[in-house]
N, C-alpha and C positions, 0 to 999 in steps of 0.2 A: 434579419437578426433573430426574429422569433422562431423561424424554422430551425435555425442552428441551436437555439436553446431547447427546443422541443426534441431535437435529435440527441442532445446531451442528456436530457432527462430520460429518454428512452434507453440509452446505453446504461445509465446508472441503474435504472429499474431492472433491466435485463440481467445485469451482473449481480444485483441484489437477490433476485428471485431464483436465478440459476448460476450460482457462483462457480467459477472455473477453479480447478485444482483444490476443491474443498474436500480434503481427506487427510487422514492420519498417514504420515509417511513412516512406515515401519523401519526403513533402513536409512533414516535421516542421520547426517553427521551431527547436526545440532537441532535443538528445538528450544523455544523460549515462549513464555506466556506474556501477553500484553493485556493490560486492563485499563479501562477508562471509567474511573469511579463516578464521574459526573452523570453518565447515562447508562452505565452497566455493560458496555461492550467488553467482551472478553474473548481473545483469540489465542491459540497456540500456533506459532509459525514454525514450519519445518523447513530445513535447508540441507541440501546435499551439494557439496562442493568437490569437484575433481580437479586436482591441480589448482588452478587459479580461476576456474570457471564454475558458475552456478549451473549445475547439471539439472537440478530439480528444486522446486520450491512449492510448498502447499500450505494450507492453513485449515484450521477447524475451530469452531466455537460459535458464539452468538453475538450479534450486534445489529445496529440500525442499518438502514439502507445505504447510507454514505460509507460507513466503516466496512460493511461486507463487500460492496462494489469496489471500494478502493483496494481492499486486500485481494480481491479476485483479479482486478486489472494489474495490480502489482506483480502477482505471480506470473501472469502472461508476459509482462514486460521484462522480467528479470532472467528468464530461462536463456541460457547460452551466453550471458554477459560475464565479463571478467569481474573480479572483486572490485577493481577500480571503477569500472563502468557502473556497477551496482551502487557504489558509494556516490558517484556523480549523479546517477538517476535519483537517488534519495535527496541529494542537495537540490537538484532542479525541481523535484516535486514539492519539496518543502518551500522553496521560494515561490512556486506557483500559487500555493494556498495561503501564503503569509505576506507576500509582497506584490508589487505591481506586475501583472501578467505580461506586460510588454517587455519585461527584462528577461523572460525565459525563452529557451530555444524550443519552439513548438515541434520541430522535427525530432529532437531528442526525446520529447515527451510522448509523441504519438497520441494514442487514444486517451492518455492520462490528462490531456488538456481539458477534458470534460469537467474536471474539478476546479477550474479557474474561478468559478463563482463562489466557491466555498469561503474564500477569504472575506467575503462580505458578512459572514456569519461566524464570528470568532469561536463560539461554542462548538460549531460543527468542524472547525479545523482539527480539533482533537480527535474527532471521529475519523476524519479522512486520513490522519497521519498515524493512527495507532499501529497498524500492521507495519508501516514503514519504519517507525521508531523501534519496533521490536526487531525487525530485520537488521537495522543499523546496529543495534546493540549486539546482536549475534555476530555480525561481521567484525566487530571490535572485541570479540571474545568475552563479552559480559554474560554472566550466568544467572543473575537475579532477575525476577520478573520486572517488566517494564510497566510503569504507570504514567499516565498522561498528566498527573497532578504533581 
């Protein structure tokens, strides 16, 4: 079990230090800012949807290791997904970090399962879900910045 925890920690560190899809998307269909006033994490999430499919997603900003790695892994997981699949992934991720991990579909979550331990630290849940809540707000047409408070 300790080997698995170490692997999870390494994946989070890697995505925190070298976040994927960390860029402004000039041709985004939507963009929205998310802010966690508790720890100061602040990201803008960019989204390009073609038809009903997430063609591209990126983010830029500053945050702790958990929020940055979560946003990075989120962008990788969402590309090519339908709007419905993106909403389902948001729901599954939120359940992973807030409820009993045994209730989630590990296959659906893939690498995102590394965040399963976050639920033990309620303050960190807001860090892990910031980019996700921002994305979910965009998918539902919201235009005002998202706050975790």
